[in-house]
C-alpha positions as CSV (number, residue, x, y, z in Angstrom):
1,M,-4.8,-10.5,9.4
2,T,-7.3,-12.1,7.0
3,A,-7.4,-11.4,3.3
4,S,-10.7,-9.7,3.8
5,T,-8.9,-6.9,5.6
6,T,-6.1,-6.4,3.1
7,R,-6.5,-3.3,0.9
8,R,-4.4,-4.8,-1.9
9,T,-3.1,-8.3,-2.7
10,A,-0.7,-9.9,-5.2
11,A,-1.5,-10.6,-8.8
12,K,0.8,-11.6,-11.7
13,S,0.3,-8.7,-14.1
14,R,1.6,-5.2,-14.4
15,I,0.0,-2.1,-15.7
16,A,1.6,1.0,-17.3
17,A,2.4,3.9,-15.0
18,V,2.2,6.6,-17.6
19,G,-1.5,7.5,-17.6
20,A,-2.0,7.8,-13.9
21,I,1.0,9.9,-13.1
22,A,-1.0,13.0,-14.1
23,V,-3.5,12.2,-11.4
24,A,-5.5,15.2,-10.4
25,G,-2.7,17.6,-11.2
26,T,-4.8,20.6,-10.9
27,M,-6.6,19.5,-7.8
28,L,-4.1,20.5,-5.1
29,L,-6.5,19.5,-2.3
30,T,-5.4,18.8,1.2
31,A,-6.7,15.6,2.6
32,C,-7.8,15.7,6.2
33,G,-8.7,12.1,6.7
34,D,-10.4,11.2,10.0
35,Q,-10.5,7.5,10.7
36,T,-13.5,7.7,13.0
37,K,-15.8,10.4,11.6
38,S,-16.9,11.5,8.2
39,G,-18.3,15.0,8.9
40,P,-20.8,16.0,11.5
41,S,-23.0,13.1,11.0
42,G,-20.3,10.6,10.3
43,S,-21.3,10.1,6.7
44,D,-21.4,11.7,3.3
45,T,-23.8,11.1,0.5
46,A,-23.1,10.6,-3.2
47,K,-26.5,12.0,-4.4
48,A,-28.5,10.5,-7.1
49,T,-30.3,12.7,-9.7
50,T,-33.4,12.1,-11.7
51,G,-33.3,9.8,-14.6
52,A,-32.8,6.4,-12.9
53,S,-33.4,3.4,-15.1
54,N,-36.6,1.8,-13.9
55,S,-35.4,-1.6,-14.9
56,L,-32.1,-1.2,-12.9
57,A,-33.9,0.2,-9.9
58,D,-36.2,-2.8,-9.9
59,L,-33.2,-5.0,-9.4
60,L,-32.6,-3.6,-6.0
61,P,-33.7,-5.4,-2.8
62,A,-37.1,-4.0,-1.7
63,E,-35.7,-2.7,1.6
64,I,-33.0,-0.6,-0.1
65,K,-35.4,0.6,-2.8
66,S,-37.9,1.7,-0.2
67,K,-35.3,3.6,1.9
68,G,-33.6,5.1,-1.2
69,V,-30.2,4.7,0.4
70,I,-27.2,2.4,0.0
71,K,-24.8,2.6,3.0
72,V,-21.2,2.4,1.9
73,G,-18.3,1.6,4.3
74,S,-15.1,3.3,3.3
75,D,-11.7,4.4,4.8
76,I,-12.0,8.0,3.7
77,A,-8.3,8.9,4.0
78,Y,-6.9,7.5,0.7
79,P,-6.6,10.3,-1.9
80,P,-7.4,10.3,-4.7
81,V,-9.7,7.3,-4.3
82,E,-11.7,8.7,-1.4
83,F,-10.7,11.6,0.9
84,K,-12.0,14.8,2.4
85,D,-11.5,18.1,0.6
86,K,-10.8,21.4,2.4
87,S,-14.5,21.9,3.1
88,G,-14.8,18.4,4.7
89,K,-16.7,16.9,1.8
90,T,-16.0,13.3,0.8
91,V,-14.5,13.4,-2.8
92,G,-12.5,11.1,-5.1
93,I,-12.8,8.4,-7.6
94,D,-15.1,6.2,-5.5
95,P,-17.6,8.9,-4.5
96,D,-17.8,10.0,-8.1
97,I,-18.4,6.5,-9.3
98,A,-20.9,5.9,-6.5
99,A,-22.9,9.0,-7.5
100,A,-23.1,7.8,-11.1
101,L,-24.3,4.4,-9.9
102,G,-26.9,6.1,-7.7
103,K,-28.2,8.0,-10.7
104,Q,-28.7,4.6,-12.5
105,L,-30.4,3.0,-9.6
106,G,-32.4,5.9,-8.3
107,V,-30.8,5.8,-4.8
108,E,-28.2,7.7,-2.8
109,F,-24.9,6.1,-1.9
110,Q,-24.2,7.3,1.7
111,F,-20.5,7.0,2.6
112,E,-19.6,6.1,6.2
113,N,-16.0,6.4,7.4
114,G,-14.2,3.7,9.2
115,T,-10.8,2.1,9.5
116,F,-10.1,-0.2,6.5
117,D,-9.7,-3.4,8.5
118,T,-13.2,-3.1,9.9
119,L,-15.1,-2.7,6.6
120,V,-15.8,-6.4,5.8
121,T,-16.9,-7.1,9.4
122,G,-19.2,-4.1,8.9
123,L,-20.7,-5.9,5.9
124,R,-21.3,-9.0,7.9
125,S,-23.0,-7.1,10.7
126,K,-25.1,-5.2,8.1
127,R,-23.8,-1.9,9.2
128,Y,-22.9,-1.3,5.6
129,D,-24.6,-2.6,2.4
130,L,-21.4,-2.2,0.4
131,A,-17.7,-1.6,1.0
132,M,-16.0,0.7,-1.5
133,S,-12.5,1.6,-0.5
134,A,-9.8,0.8,-3.0
135,M,-10.4,-2.8,-1.9
136,T,-8.7,-5.5,-4.0
137,D,-10.7,-8.4,-5.3
138,T,-8.9,-11.7,-4.4
139,K,-9.8,-15.3,-4.2
140,E,-8.9,-15.3,-0.5
141,R,-11.3,-12.5,0.2
142,Q,-14.0,-14.1,-1.9
143,E,-13.7,-17.3,0.1
144,G,-12.9,-15.8,3.5
145,I,-9.3,-17.3,3.6
146,D,-6.5,-15.7,5.6
147,P,-3.7,-15.2,3.0
148,E,-0.9,-16.1,5.5
149,T,-2.3,-19.1,7.3
150,K,-4.5,-20.2,4.4
151,K,-7.2,-21.0,7.0
152,K,-10.9,-20.1,6.5
153,V,-11.7,-17.2,8.9
154,G,-15.0,-15.9,7.4
155,E,-17.7,-16.4,4.9
156,G,-16.1,-14.2,2.3
157,V,-17.6,-11.5,0.1
158,D,-18.5,-11.0,-3.5
159,F,-16.9,-8.3,-5.7
160,I,-18.0,-6.1,-8.6
161,D,-14.7,-5.1,-10.2
162,Y,-14.4,-1.5,-11.4
163,F,-10.7,-0.5,-11.6
164,T,-7.2,-1.9,-11.8
165,A,-4.2,-0.6,-9.8
166,G,-0.6,-1.7,-9.0
167,V,1.7,-0.8,-6.1
168,S,4.5,1.7,-6.1
169,I,7.4,2.7,-3.9
170,Y,8.1,6.4,-3.3
171,T,10.9,8.3,-1.4
172,K,11.6,11.8,-0.4
173,K,12.3,13.9,-3.6
174,G,15.9,13.9,-4.6
175,D,16.8,11.3,-2.0
176,D,16.0,7.8,-3.4
177,Q,19.0,6.2,-1.6
178,G,19.4,3.9,-4.5
179,I,16.0,2.4,-4.1
180,K,14.5,1.2,-7.4
181,T,13.0,-2.2,-6.5
182,W,11.7,-4.0,-3.5
183,S,15.0,-5.8,-3.0
184,D,16.7,-2.5,-2.7
185,L,14.8,-1.9,0.6
186,C,16.9,-4.5,2.5
187,G,18.6,-2.8,5.4
188,K,16.3,0.2,5.0
189,K,13.1,1.4,6.7
190,I,9.7,1.6,5.0
191,A,6.4,3.2,6.2
192,V,3.2,1.6,5.0
193,Q,-0.5,1.4,5.8
194,R,-1.2,-1.6,8.0
195,N,-2.6,-4.8,6.4
196,T,-2.2,-3.6,2.8
197,V,-0.4,-5.3,0.0
198,S,2.5,-2.9,0.5
199,H,2.8,-4.2,4.0
200,D,2.6,-7.8,2.8
201,L,5.2,-7.2,0.1
202,A,7.6,-5.6,2.6
203,K,7.2,-8.6,4.9
204,A,7.8,-11.1,2.1
205,E,10.8,-9.2,0.7
206,S,12.3,-8.9,4.1
207,K,12.4,-12.6,4.4
208,K,14.6,-12.8,1.3
209,C,17.1,-10.2,2.5
210,A,20.6,-11.6,2.8
211,G,23.2,-11.0,5.5
212,G,20.7,-10.1,8.2
213,K,19.8,-6.9,6.5
214,K,16.0,-7.1,7.0
215,I,13.6,-4.4,6.0
216,A,12.5,-2.3,9.0
217,I,8.8,-2.0,8.5
218,E,6.7,0.7,10.2
219,P,2.9,0.0,9.7
220,Y,0.4,2.8,10.3
221,D,-3.4,2.9,10.5
222,N,-3.7,4.9,7.3
223,D,-1.6,6.0,4.4
224,L,-1.5,9.6,5.4
225,E,0.3,8.7,8.6
226,A,2.8,6.7,6.7
227,Q,3.4,9.7,4.3
228,T,3.9,12.0,7.3
229,R,6.5,9.6,8.7
230,L,8.5,9.6,5.4
231,R,8.1,13.3,5.0
232,S,9.6,13.9,8.5
233,G,12.6,11.7,7.7
234,G,11.6,8.9,9.9
235,A,11.7,6.3,7.1
236,D,13.6,5.8,3.9
237,A,10.6,5.0,1.7
238,G,6.9,4.5,1.6
239,S,4.6,2.4,-0.5
240,S,1.0,2.4,-1.6
241,D,-1.3,1.8,-4.5
242,F,0.0,3.6,-7.6
243,P,-2.9,6.1,-7.9
244,V,-2.4,7.1,-4.2
245,A,1.4,7.3,-4.5
246,A,1.1,9.4,-7.7
247,Y,-1.4,11.7,-6.0
248,A,0.9,12.2,-3.0
249,V,3.8,13.0,-5.4
250,K,1.7,15.6,-7.2
251,T,0.2,17.3,-4.2
252,S,2.3,16.9,-1.1
253,G,4.3,20.0,-0.5
254,G,3.2,21.3,-3.9
255,G,4.9,18.4,-5.5
256,K,8.2,19.0,-3.7
257,D,8.0,16.2,-1.0
258,F,8.1,12.9,-2.8
259,Q,9.1,11.0,-6.0
260,I,8.1,7.6,-7.3
261,V,11.0,5.1,-7.8
262,G,10.9,2.1,-10.0
263,D,7.9,0.5,-11.7
264,Q,4.6,-0.3,-10.1
265,V,4.0,-4.0,-9.5
266,E,1.2,-6.4,-8.6
267,A,-1.6,-5.0,-10.7
268,A,-5.0,-6.3,-9.5
269,P,-8.7,-5.2,-9.6
270,Y,-10.4,-3.0,-7.1
271,G,-13.9,-4.3,-6.3
272,I,-17.0,-3.1,-4.6
273,A,-17.6,-5.7,-1.8
274,V,-21.0,-7.1,-1.0
275,A,-21.7,-9.7,1.7
276,K,-22.2,-13.2,0.5
277,G,-25.8,-14.1,-0.1
278,N,-26.8,-10.6,-1.0
279,D,-27.1,-11.6,-4.7
280,Q,-29.9,-9.2,-5.6
281,L,-27.8,-6.1,-4.5
282,T,-24.7,-7.6,-6.2
283,K,-26.7,-8.0,-9.5
284,A,-28.1,-4.5,-9.3
285,V,-24.7,-2.8,-8.7
286,K,-23.0,-4.8,-11.4
287,A,-25.7,-3.8,-13.9
288,A,-25.4,-0.2,-12.9
289,M,-21.6,-0.3,-13.3
290,D,-22.0,-1.8,-16.8
291,A,-24.4,0.9,-17.6
292,I,-22.1,3.8,-16.7
293,I,-19.2,2.1,-18.5
294,K,-21.4,1.8,-21.7
295,S,-22.7,5.4,-21.4
296,G,-19.3,6.9,-21.1
297,E,-19.9,8.4,-17.6
298,Y,-17.3,6.0,-16.1
299,E,-14.7,7.1,-18.6
300,K,-15.3,10.8,-17.8
301,I,-14.8,10.1,-14.0
302,I,-11.6,8.2,-14.6
303,A,-10.3,10.9,-16.8
304,K,-11.2,13.6,-14.3
305,W,-8.8,12.0,-11.8
306,G,-6.1,11.3,-14.3
307,V,-6.1,7.5,-13.8
308,E,-7.0,6.3,-17.2
309,A,-4.3,3.6,-17.0
310,G,-6.5,1.7,-14.5
311,A,-9.8,1.9,-16.4
312,V,-11.8,-1.3,-17.1
313,T,-14.1,-2.0,-20.0
314,E,-16.6,-4.2,-18.1
315,A,-17.7,-4.8,-14.6
316,K,-16.5,-8.4,-13.8
317,L,-17.9,-10.3,-10.9
318,N,-15.2,-11.9,-8.7
319,G,-12.6,-11.4,-11.3
320,G,-9.7,-11.3,-8.9
321,S,-7.1,-14.1,-8.6
């Protein structure tokens, strides 16, 4: 799988886990992610309101400005980043940020649901204008390089970075089986979302396991399926981005199903992906992101979802490593 289809990838730093553990504590919403549809029309719209900055709106490509819509590809089954609430509405960190960006640009951000590993190809085919789905900004993805083979497999994408997140391991509550680090998974079974950094880390760690005690890895199409496998006792642990793991710990079974073990690792930036060559749209979205950070609207959204530990102070372009 190419780097362009990996939700997360490795970086060298870590970020503190304390702030995000309170993620959406009062929002005990049940995600009902559907990997093929996003409501009756297959899409949800983060609506803009009046008050768009004329100068920012003028940065948009004429076609988008004329239509008044930015199409966003997203895997809407990744709470609290993007997911469906009980009414079927698309909610989460990304939809809230998109709505704030739309207000700045005078357009609507229309979310269209799809499996994560098809989002970048959707950008290439112009099905989507942007991909916004807890997608990590990496050099491989920017350059269209497969992280395993190191071969060029695509033209790559540009990223507007807007959040930072690490990766966590979680187990059934009260049953950590001595798992604290990735090396403790040797000889055990882990459920992960396919083609994510959790999947990559599990494969890399398994190669290091001594005495033939490899990690049994069960990859699933989405994170909610992996959680279900762990909940049913079919795996010893699960792993996902820290905000997602923290949200699962808070909400699944009323907080009785899971617990996070050990520290989060591999902190790296989430980025809004734009197809290479679409420089005008990239510039407009970056300017709008900087505007909501400066205005304080971004900070309010991040605080709403309890993930202050991952907040950024500026929107970097292709800041991933």
